[in-house]
ZAVORO-98422 format. One record per atom (N, C-alpha, C): residue in one letter; x, y, z. Coordinates in steps of 0.02 Angstrom, whole numbers, plus 32768, in hexadecimal, padded with zeros to 4 digits. Atoms other than C-alpha are relative to their C-alpha. Example, Ala and Ser with C-alpha at 12.3 -4.5 7.8 and 13.67 -1.06 7.14 Angstrom:
A802D7FC58000;A82677F1F8186;A802D803C8000;S7FD67FC57FFD;S82AC7FCB8165;S7FD980378025;
! end
This chain:
M802B7FC48000;M800080008000;M802C803E8000;P7FD87FC38001;P804880AC7FD3;P7FFD80258043;D80027FD97FC3;D8079811E8063;D7FD0803B7FF7;S80357FCD8000;S7FFF81A88093;S8013803F7FDB;S7FEC7FC38022;S806782318045;S7FF77FFC7FB4;S800980078048;S804F81E87F97;S7FBC7FE57FED;L8042801E800C;L7F9F81A07FAB;L7FC980308017;I803A7FD97FED;I7EF981FC7FAD;I7FC17FDC7FE9;L8041801B8011;L7E4481C27FAD;L7FD480397FE5;V802C7FCD801D;V7DC782207F40;V7FBA7FE37FF7;T804580178005;T7D0A82177F38;T7FD6802A7FCF;N80257FD88031;N7CDA829A7EB5;N8031801A7FCB;Y7FD87FEC8039;Y7D1682E17E11;Y8030803A8010;A7FD67FC77FEF;A7D5883857E57;A803D7FEA8028;D7FC880187FD8;D7DC3832C7ED8;D80307FD57FD7;L7FD68029802C;L7E0182B37E53;L802E802C7FD6;L7FD67FD28027;L7E3E83427DE5;L80358021802B;T7FD07FE07FD2;T7E9083967E7B;T80397FD18011;A7FCD80317FEF;A7EEB82F77EAA;A80317FF47FC7;I7FD58009803A;I7F2D82E07DFA;I802E803C7FF7;S7FD77FC4800A;S7F6883947DEB;S8032800A8038;A7FD17FFA7FC8;A7FB9838B7E97;A80397FCD7FFC;G7FCA802E800C;G802382FB7E58;G80007FC2802C;Y8002803E7FD9;Y7FE882707ECB;Y800E7FC57FD2;R7FEE80398029;R803381CF7E8C;R7FCA7FCA8000;Y803480337FFA;Y7FA7815D7ECA;Y7FBF80218015;I80417FE17FF3;I7EF281947EC3;I7FCC7FC88001;K802F80387FF7;K7E6D811E7F05;K7FB880188000;I80497FF77FFC;I7DB2811C7EE4;I7FE57FC8802C;P801480357FD1;P7D6A80BE7F7A;P7FC47FD97FE7;A803A802A800F;A7CEA80337F70;A7FC08027800C;G80417FE07FF9;G7C3980707F57;G7FFB80467FE5;V7FFF7FBC801A;V7C6D81157F08;V7FFB7FFF7FB4;T80067FF68048;T7C3481457E59;T800E80497FF0;I7FEF7FBC8015;I7C8281DD7E06;I7FEB80097FB7;E80157FF18044;E7C2E82267D6D;E8033802F7FE0;L7FD27FD68027;L7CA9826A7CED;L7FD980257FCA;P80217FDD8038;P7C7382F07C71;P800D7FDC7FBE;N7FF8801E8042;N7C5782AD7BC3;N802180337FD2;Q7FDA7FCF8026;Q7CE183147B75;Q80477FE67FF7;S7FBB8014800E;S7D9083037B2F;S802D800F803C;G7FCF7FF67FCA;G7E1482E97BB6;G7FE280148042;A801F7FF07FBF;A7D9C82F37C48;A802C7FEB803A;L7FD3801A7FCD;L7E1E82917CA9;L80437FF07FDF;S7FBE800B801E;S7ED982927C82;S80317FED8036;L7FCE80167FD0;L7F4E82287CEA;L804580147FE9;G7FBE7FE98010;G7FFD826D7CF2;G80347FC98004;L7FC8802F8000;L80A782197CEA;L80037FD98041;G7FF7802C7FC6;G80AE81847D60;G7FC77FFF8031;Q803880007FD1;Q800581A27DB1;Q7FD57FC17FF8;T802C803A7FFF;T7F9281127DE2;T7FBD8013801E;L80447FF87FE8;L7ED6811E7DF3;L7FE47FBA800A;F801280467FF3;F7E8F80837E46;F7FC57FF8802F;G803680157FD3;G7E01802B7E9E;G800D7FBA8017;E7FF880417FE0;E7DE07F827EEA;E7FD87FC97FDD;R802480348025;R7D8E7F1C7E60;R80227FBC800E;G7FE780427FF0;G7D9F7E647E8B;G800B7FF38049;Q7FF880067FB8;Q7DA97E867F45;Q7FC080128026;V803E7FE97FE0;V7D007ED67F6B;V7FC77FF87FCF;D803B8008802B;D7C4E7EC87F29;D7FF4803C7FD3;N80117FC28024;N7C417F7E7EF1;N803D802D7FF9;P7FC37FD88007;P7CE97FC27EB6;P7FF180467FE6;G80077FBC801A;G7D0380787E8A;G7FF180007FB6;K80197FFF8045;K7CB680AD7DE6;K800780467FE2;L80027FC48029;L7CCF81317D60;L7FC97FF77FCC;V803780068030;V7C3681537CF5;V7FFC80407FD6;V800B7FC8802F;V7C1A81C17C5C;V7FBB7FF77FE2;L804580048019;L7B6681E67C2D;L7FFC80177FB8;P80067FEC8046;P7B2B81F97B79;P7FEB80497FF9;L80157FBD8012;L7B1882A47B2A;L7FC77FFB7FCD;E803A8002802D;E7A6E82BD7AD8;E800780377FCC;T7FF27FCF8034;T7AB7831F7A46;T800D7FDB7FBF;D7FF1801D8041;D7ADA8304798D;D804B7FF97FF4;S7FB880048009;S7B97830F79A7;S80177FB78004;D7FE880457FFF;D7C018273798E;D802B7FF1803D;D7FD980097FC2;D7C63828E7A31;D803F7FD67FF3;K7FC580268017;K7D02825279DB;K803E80168026;Y7FC77FED7FD5;Y7D81825E7A68;Y80097FCC8037;P7FF680297FC4;P7DD081FF7AF8;P7FEC8027803F;V80127FDF7FC1;V7D8682277BA2;V80397FFF8032;I7FC980097FD1;I7E1D81E77C03;I80407FF97FD8;T7FC080078021;T7ED281FF7BCC;T80357FEA8033;L7FCF80217FD4;L7F6981A37C12;L804780127FE9;A7FBA7FF0800E;A801D81E27C19;A802C7FC3800D;S7FD180377FF6;S80B781747C1F;S80007FE78048;H7FFB80217FBF;H80C080F87CAF;H7FC3800B802D;S803D7FF97FD8;S801081227CE8;S7FD97FBE7FFE;R8024803F7FF8;R7F95809C7D1C;R7FB9800D8018;I804480027FE6;I7EDA80837D32;I7FF07FB88012;S800680457FE7;S7EAF7FEB7D9B;S7FC67FF9802F;G803180137FCE;G7E207F997DF8;G7FC180298002;L803B7FD68002;L7D9180097DBF;L7FCC7FE67FCE;I803380088034;I7CEE7FFF7D5F;I800080417FD8;I7FFA7FC5802B;I7CF980767CCA;I7FCA7FFB7FCB;E803C80068029;E7C50808E7C78;E7FF9803A7FCF;G80097FCD8033;G7C3980EA7BD4;G7FB7800D7FF0;P80447FE8800C;P7BA0813B7B87;P7FD67FD77FCF;V802580228036;V7B7080C17AFB;V80117FB58001;Q7FF580487FFF;Q7B5880047B02;Q7FDD7FDD7FC6;V8022801D8039;V7B017FE97A5A;V8027800E7FC0;S7FDB7FF8803F;S7B3D7FDC79A6;S7FE680397FD5;N801E7FCD802C;N7AC580587954;N800480458020;S7FF57FBE7FE3;S7B1080FA7993;S802F80287FD4;D7FD17FD58024;D7B66818F7941;D80398017802C;K7FCC7FEA7FD2;K7BD281AC79DB;K80417FDA7FF4;Q7FBF801E800C;Q7C8D818979D1;Q802F800B803C;T7FDA7FF17FC3;T7CC7819F7A84;T80307FC78010;I7FCC802F7FE9;I7D6681497AC3;I80048004804C;G7FFA80007FB7;G7D7681147B78;G8043801B8017;M7FBD7FEE7FEC;M7E31811B7B97;M802E80007FC4;Q7FD07FFD8037;Q7EBC814F7B21;Q80458013801B;A7FBC7FEF7FEE;A7F77814C7B3C;A8017803E7FD9;E7FE47FC68022;E7FCE81F07B14;E80307FEA7FCA;S7FD0800E8034;S803281F17A73;S80478001801C;Y7FBA80087FEC;Y80E781B97A8F;Y80087FED8049;S7FFA80197FBC;S80BF81777B3C;S801B7FB98000;T7FE780447FF7;T810B80D67B7F;T7FE67FE48041;D801080257FC3;D80DA80527BFE;D7FC080168022;V80437FF47FE4;V802580847C16;V7FE17FBC8012;M8020803F7FEA;M7FC47FFF7C77;M7FB7800C8010;V804780017FF0;V7F097FDE7C7C;V7FF17FB88016;D800680457FE7;D7EE47F487CEB;D7FC87FFA8034;N803280147FCE;N7E5C7EF37D52;N7FC4802E8003;N803C7FD68003;N7DCF7F657D18;N7FC87FDD7FDB;E80378010802C;E7D237F4A7CD2;E7FF4803D7FD4;I80017FC98030;I7D1A7FB47C34;I7FCA7FF37FCD;Y8037800D802F;Y7C7C7FC87BCD;Y7FDE80417FEC;G80297FC88016;G7C0E803D7B6A;G802480377FDA;W7FD97FCE8024;W7C9180947AFE;W7FFA7FF37FB5;P8010800F8046;P7C5980A47A48;P803C7FFA7FD1;W7FC48009802A;W7D0580BD79F9;W802B7FC8801E;A7FD580337FE2;A7D70805B7A74;A8001800A804C;G7FF57FFC7FB9;G7D8280317B2A;G8045801B8010;V7FBB7FEB7FF7;V7E3F80467B20;V801E800C7FBB;S7FE07FEE803F;S7E9680A17A91;S80498010800C;L7FB87FF57FFC;L7F52809E7A77;L8017801D7FBE;K7FE97FDE803C;K7F98811C79FB;K80488015800A;Q7FB97FEF7FFC;Q8054812779DF;Q80187FFC8048;S7FEE800D7FBA;S806F80DF7A8C;S80237FBD8004;H7FD6803C7FFF;H80F1805C7AB8;H7FF77FD98041;Q7FFD802E7FC7;Q80EE7FC67B2C;Q7FC5800A8030;A803B7FFD7FD5;A803D7FDB7B6C;A7FEE7FBA8018;F8016803F7FE2;F7FF97F537BDE;F7FB680058010;I804880027FF5;I7F3F7F2C7BDA;I7FF07FBA8019;N800580447FE5;N7F1E7E9B7C4F;N7FCC7FFA8038;N802D80147FCA;N7E9F7E467CC0;N7FC1802B8004;N803D7FD88003;N7E0C7EB27C88;N7FC67FD67FE6;Y803D8019801F;Y7D587E857C5F;Y7FE880377FD2;I800C7FCC8032;I7D397EE67BBD;I7FC57FEA7FD5;H803C80188021;H7C8B7EDD7B73;H7FD3803A7FE8;H80327FD1801A;H7C017F367B11;H801E80427FE8;N7FE47FC98028;N7C727FA87AAC;N7FF47FEB7FB8;I80198025803A;I7C147F827A0D;I7FE2802C7FCA;K801A7FD58036;K7BEE801979A0;K80137FE47FBB;S7FF280178044;S7BE17FEA78E9;S803980287FE1;E7FC57FE58021;E7C81800B7885;E80388014802F;L7FCC7FF47FCE;L7CE0802D7927;L7FF87FC88034;G801280327FCE;G7CBC7FD479CC;G80397FD18012;Y7FC580297FEF;Y7D677F987A0A;Y80077FFC804C;G7FEC80057FBA;G7D927F537AB4;G80428025800B;V7FBE7FE08000;V7E497F837A98;V8014800B7FB8;V7FEA7FF38044;V7E8F7FD579FC;V804480218000;V7FBF7FDF800E;V7F407FFE79C2;V7FF880237FBD;Q800C7FDA803D;Q7F4080877940;Q8031803A7FF9;N7FD57FC78011;N7F9C811878ED;N80497FEE7FF8;G7FBB8016800A;G803A80AF78D9;G802B8007803E;D7FCD7FFA7FCC;D80D18098794A;D7FE27FF38045;T8024800F7FC2;T806B804579D4;T80097FB68010;S7FF880467FED;S808D7FA67A36;S7FDE7FF38043;A802680107FC4;A80287F4D7ABC;A80037FB6800E;T800D80447FE9;T801D7EAE7B21;T7FBB8000801F;I804780037FEC;I7F667E807B39;I7FF47FBA801A;Q800080437FE5;Q7F537DEF7BB0;Q7FD07FF8803B;C802880147FC6;C7EE17D977C2C;C7FC080298007;N803F7FDC8000;N7E477DFC7BFB;N7FC77FD17FEB;I803C8021801B;I7D957DBF7BDF;I7FDC80337FD5;F80227FD48030;F7D437E0B7B45;F7FBB7FE37FF0;S804480168010;S7C887E047B22;S7FDA803A7FE0;A802C7FCF8020;A7C127E607AAC;A8024803F7FEA;N7FDE7FCA8022;N7C937ECB7A55;N7FFC7FF37FB4;R7FFE800C8048;R7C907EE67999;R80417FDC7FEF;H7FC080238000;H7D497EBA799C;H801C80058047;A7FE17FFD7FBE;A7D987E8A7A42;A804280267FFE;I7FC07FDF800B;I7E437EC27A03;I800580127FB6;A7FFA7FEB8045;A7E657F257965;A803F802A7FF6;G7FC97FD48013;G7EF17F7E790A;G7FF180227FBE;S800F7FDC803F;S7EEC80017880;S802D7FEA7FC7;G7FD6801C8034;G7F7A7FAA7823;G803B802A7FEC;K7FC87FD68012;K7FF88037781C;K80427FE28019;L7FBE801A7FEC;L80B280117828;L801180148047;G7FEE7FF57FBA;G80F5800278D7;G7FCD7FE78031;E803480197FD3;E80527FBF791D;E80087FB5800A;G800080477FF4;G804D7F187971;G7FE67FF18045;Y801580147FBE;Y80067EB77A01;Y800D7FB6800B;L7FFF80457FE7;L80227E187A63;L7FC17FF68028;A803E80117FDD;A7F7A7DD07A97;A80077FB9801B;Q7FF680417FE3;Q7F8B7D417B12;Q7FD57FF7803F;Y802680137FC4;Y7F247CE77B97;Y7FC080298008;N80407FDE7FFE;N7E857D467B6A;N7FC77FCE7FF1;L803D8027800E;L7DD57CFB7B68;L7FCF802C7FDA;V80327FDD8028;V7D5B7D317AE1;V7FBF7FD98003;M8041801F7FF7;M7CA37D0E7B01;M7FD4800B7FC2;Q802E7FFE8038;Q7C177CEF7A85;Q7FC6802E8010;D80347FCF7FF3;D7BB17D8F7A95;D800680377FCC;G7FFF7FC6802C;G7B847E297A32;G7FD17FFC7FC5;G802F80068037;G7B0B7DE479B2;G801C80197FBE;R7FEB7FE98041;R7B127E337906;R8032803A8004;G7FCE7FCB7FF8;G7B7E7EBF794D;G80477FE68006;A7FBE801D7FF6;A7C107E467966;A801C7FE57FBF;Y7FDB8019803B;Y7C917E1E78DF;Y803B7FD78019;H7FC680257FE8;H7D367DC078E3;H801F8027803B;Q7FF27FE07FC0;Q7D7E7DE3798E;Q8047801C8006;F7FBD7FE58000;F7E3A7DF97979;F800F80167FB8;D7FFF7FE18043;D7E5B7E6D78E6;D804180267FF5;M7FCF7FCF8017;M7EE27EC67885;M7FED80157FBA;H80117FE58042;H7EB37F3877F4;H803F80027FD4;Q7FCA7FEE802C;Q7F1E7F5A775D;Q8007804C8000;G7FF57FB87FFC;G7F6B80067771;G8010801F7FBC;S7FF67FDB803E;S7F8F808B76EF;S80417FED7FDD;E7FC280168020;E8040804676D3;E7FFA7FBB7FE1;G800B8042801D;G7FF57F9F76A1;G800D7FC6802E;Y7FF180357FD0;Y80287F3E773C;Y7FC67FF68031;G802D800B7FC8;G7FC27EF177C7;G8025800D8041;G7FD77FF07FC6;G80247F4D784C;G80457FE37FF9;S7FBD801D8001;S80D17F12787C;S80017FB8801A;Y800380457FE7;Y80A57E7678E1;Y7FBE7FF48024;V803A80177FDA;V80147E14792B;V80107FBC801C;H7FF480417FDF;H802C7D8879AA;H7FC27FEE8028;V803D80187FDF;V7F917D2879E1;V80117FBB801D;M7FE5803D7FE1;M7FC57CA37A5F;M7FDC7FF28042;H801B80177FBF;H7F787C3E7AED;H7FBD80218012;N80417FE37FF2;N7ECA7C8A7ADD;N7FC97FCB7FFC;W803B802B8002;W7E1F7C3A7AF4;W7FC880257FDB;F80347FE18028;F7D9C7C627A70;F7FC07FD78007;N8043801E7FF9;N7CEF7C2F7AAD;N7FD280267FD0;Y801D7FD58033;Y7CB27C7B7A0B;Y7FF87FD87FBF;G8007801F8041;G7C787C4A795D;G7FBC7FE37FF1;D80438019800C;D7BC17C1B7970;D7FDC802D7FCD;Y802B7FD7802A;Y7B3B7C5778F8;Y7FE2803A8029;G80217FC87FDF;G7AEE7D00791F;G802880407FFF;T7FD77FC48007;T7B817D787909;T800680117FB6;S7FF87FEC8046;S7BAB7DD8786A;S803E7FDF7FE1;N7FC580238019;N7C527D7D785A;N80147FCE8036;R7FF380347FCF;R7C727CD778B0;R804A7FF1800A;S7FB8800B7FF7;S7D307CDA789A;S8017801E8042;S7FE37FE67FC2;S7D967CF37938;S803880327FF3;V7FC67FD68010;V7E307D4278E7;V7FFB80147FB7;G80007FE88045;G7E367DAE784A;G803980317FF5;I7FC57FD6800E;I7ED97DF67804;I7FF980187FB7;R80137FE58041;R7EB67E6A7771;R803A801C7FD7;G7FC47FED8024;G7F687E94773F;G803A7FD6801A;I7FC780287FE9;I80107E3A774A;I802A802B802E;P7FD67FD97FD3;P806F7E7677E4;P804780077FE4;E7FBD7FF18019;E81187EC477BD;E80327FC98012;Q7FD180327FE9;Q81737E3E7822;Q7FEE7FB97FEA;G801380428017;G81197DAE77CE;G7FBB7FEC8019;P804380157FED;P807A7D4977E8;P7FF48004804B;A80137FFE7FB9;A801E7D5C788C;A80117FBD8021;T7FF7803D7FD8;T804E7CDF7913;T7FBD7FED801D;V803F801A7FE4;V7FB67C757940;V80107FBA801B;E7FE8803F7FE3;E7FEB7BED79BA;E7FE27FF68046;K801380167FBC;K7FAE7B8D7A53;K7FBE801F8017;N80427FE77FF0;N7EFF7BD77A4B;N7FCE7FC68001;I803680317FFD;I7E617B767A74;I7FC280217FE4;F803A7FE48023;F7DCF7B9679FF;F7FC37FD28009;K803E80267FFE;K7D1C7B607A19;K7FEC7FE67FBB;S801480118044;S7CFF7B5D795E;S80347FD27FDF;Q7FD280288029;Q7D497AE378E2;Q802B802D7FD4;Y7FD67FD9802D;Y7DD27B1B786C;Y7FD6801E7FC7;H802D7FE88035;H7D517B2677DF;H7FBC8010801F;L80437FEC7FE9;L7CB67B887810;L7FCC7FED7FCC;T802A80138039;T7C687B707764;T802F7FE97FC8;A7FD680148038;A7CA67B3776BB;A803080377FEA;T7FD77FC88017;T7CEE7BE4769D;T801B802C8039;T7FED7FD67FC7;T7D0D7C29774D;T80267FD88034;T7FD880227FCD;T7D907BFD77CF;T800080288041;T7FFE7FE07FBE;T7DA47C237887;T803680368003;V7FCA7FCE8006;V7E497C7D7866;V800580127FB6;T80047FEC8046;T7E3E7CE177C6;T802E803C7FF3;G7FD57FC88011;G7EAB7D5D776A;G801280007FB6;V7FEA7FFD8045;V7EEE7D9876C4;V803B7FD07FF7;S7FCA8030800F;S7F6B7D25766F;S80428017801D;G7FBF7FF07FE3;G800F7D2176CF;G7FFD80208044;S80057FDC7FC0;S7FCB7D72776D;S7FF97FD3803C;I800B802F7FC9;I7FA87CD677D5;I80237FBF7FF1;P7FE08040800C;P7FF67C2A77ED;P7FD57FD37FD2;S8023802F802B;S7FC87B9C7778;S7FCE7FD78029;E8030802C7FDF;E7F367B29779F;E80247FC98027;Q7FDC80367FDF;Q7FB17A9F77CA;Q801F80198041;D7FE07FE57FC4;D800F7B0D7846;D7FCC80138034;Q80347FED7FD0;Q7F707B507895;Q7FE47FC38024;V801D803C7FE2;V7F277AA378B1;V80337FDE802E;A7FCD80207FD7;A7FCD7A6378F6;A800D80278040;N7FEA7FD67FC8;N7FE87AF5796D;N7FC8801E8029;N803A7FE77FDA;N7F387B1B79AD;N7FCE7FC88009;T8036802F7FF6;T7E9F7ABF79EB;T7FBF801D7FE5;F80407FEB801C;F7DFE7ACD7986;F7FCA7FD08015;G8039802A7FEF;G7D517A8C79B1;G7FFE7FED8049;A8000800E7FB8;A7D697A957A6E;A7FBB800C801E;V803D7FF67FD9;V7CD87A877AE7;V8010802C803C;F7FF77FD27FC8;F7CCB7B177B63;F7FC97FF58033;N803080037FC9;N7C767B057C0D;N801580328035;F7FF47FD07FCA;F7C667B867C98;F7FD97FEB803D;S802280167FC2;S7C3C7B5E7D4D;S8016802B803A;R7FF17FDB7FC2;R7C357BB47DF5;R801F7FD08032;I7FDD80297FCE;I7CAE7B717E77;I7FE880118046;D801A7FE97FC0;D7C767BDA7F0B;D7FE780487FF7;D801C7FBD8006;D7C327C887F33;D802E80317FDC;Q7FD07FD0801A;Q7CD17CDD7EF8;Q80257FE97FC2;S7FD780198038;S7D117C727E69;S7FD97FD47FD1;C801C80298035;C7CE17C227DC5;C80397FE47FD6;E7FCC80248025;E7D3D7BB17D4C;E7FE97FF17FB9;M800B80148045;M7D4A7B917C92;M80237FBE7FF4;Q7FE1803E8016;Q7D6A7AE37C4F;Q7FFF7FFE7FB4;A7FFA80038049;A7DAB7AD57B9C;A803F7FD97FEE;A7FC780278019;A7E1B7A547B49;A802F7FEA8038;D7FDA801B7FC7;D7E527A067BEE;D80218036802A;E7FE77FCA7FD6;E7E7A7AB07C39;E7FC98018802F;N802D7FE37FCF;N7E297AF57CD6;N801C80448014;I7FE77FBC7FF8;I7E397BB27CE1;I7FCF8029802A;A802A7FD37FD8;A7DF77C2A7D65;A7FEA803B7FD6;V801B7FC88026;V7D867CAF7D1A;V7FD1802A802C;S80307FD57FDE;S7D1A7D417D52;S7FBA7FE47FF6;C8044801C8004;C7C6C7CFF7D7A;C7FD2802D7FD6;A802C7FD28024;A7C147D9B7D3A;A800E80017FB6;A7FEC7FFA8046;A7C767D9D7C97;A7FEA7FC47FD6;V8015803C8025;V7C3E7CEC7C69;V7FB87FEE800D;G804880097FF8;G7B887D017C9B;G7FEA7FD6803A;L801180297FC6;L7B8B7CA97D43;L7FF1802A803E;G80127FD57FC8;G7B5C7D3E7DAF;G803C80208021;E7FCB7FDA7FDF;E7BBF7DB37E1D;E80237FD68035;E7FDD801B7FC7;E7C467D7C7E95;E7FE780228040;V80167FE57FBF;V7C187D947F4C;V803B8000802F;F7FC57FFA7FD5;F7CA17DD67FBD;F7FEB800B8049;
! end
């Protein structure tokens, strides 16, 4: 626990801004406290090395940040929260203004500052952001881990986590994704890349959901610089979504085909005669032989409650602890 000289508790927006400007390194939103942020660009800007945190996973009602919708015709195309180098947001509920696909709004929840490094977003519940829950633009070595990221599903946008604008790298691990248009996406510009590992993707989102791990083809003709998809669980691929593929790579990464290894997929390799679980332009993904040899397809997923505070996923002889709420088994009771 930080010493009292570097730690402060806040319970309202004004005090939160004061704590940030005063340079407190650790700022805590206590359990049971909800702080409404203005729906505007940069309503909250964490400075170098600052941590804003709550107690998600330890209490029933962790601290919460909420942004309400604006009843206007504007597209609200901005990040509400910005993150400087070495800053961190942890253990909070972060609720955005839009949880549906048919919206003109383009609000971003959190965005790393350009040229920042080592930004961390961990152990949060993040939802309701029409452009993206977490946006990384020209930011290096970001860590996005242990979050429950869901219902970021606006049509044509709707990303759980997105790397964009080039020169951006991220490790995205141990998250549960549900009801996002794309759980992870990239714009495809040179310098962009992500390692996605130990994430669980759930079968939700209806027609608003498309392939879940994505990389576009950028203006230079590449699919970013690299994509590594390893050790993930895709409980995805049933009928009812707009695209049943789990992974879609739309350009060849600069460093070569995307790595797709040691993943467990609910769906078979072939979804239909013309569609596969891992899809991409020619040269962007491993061969069918390599995919089948290095991944598990057609796995059966089961989810069960162990006790009041814990649930478990069973898939392909693996037993993995998961968030009860994130897999539809109700809230944990602490």
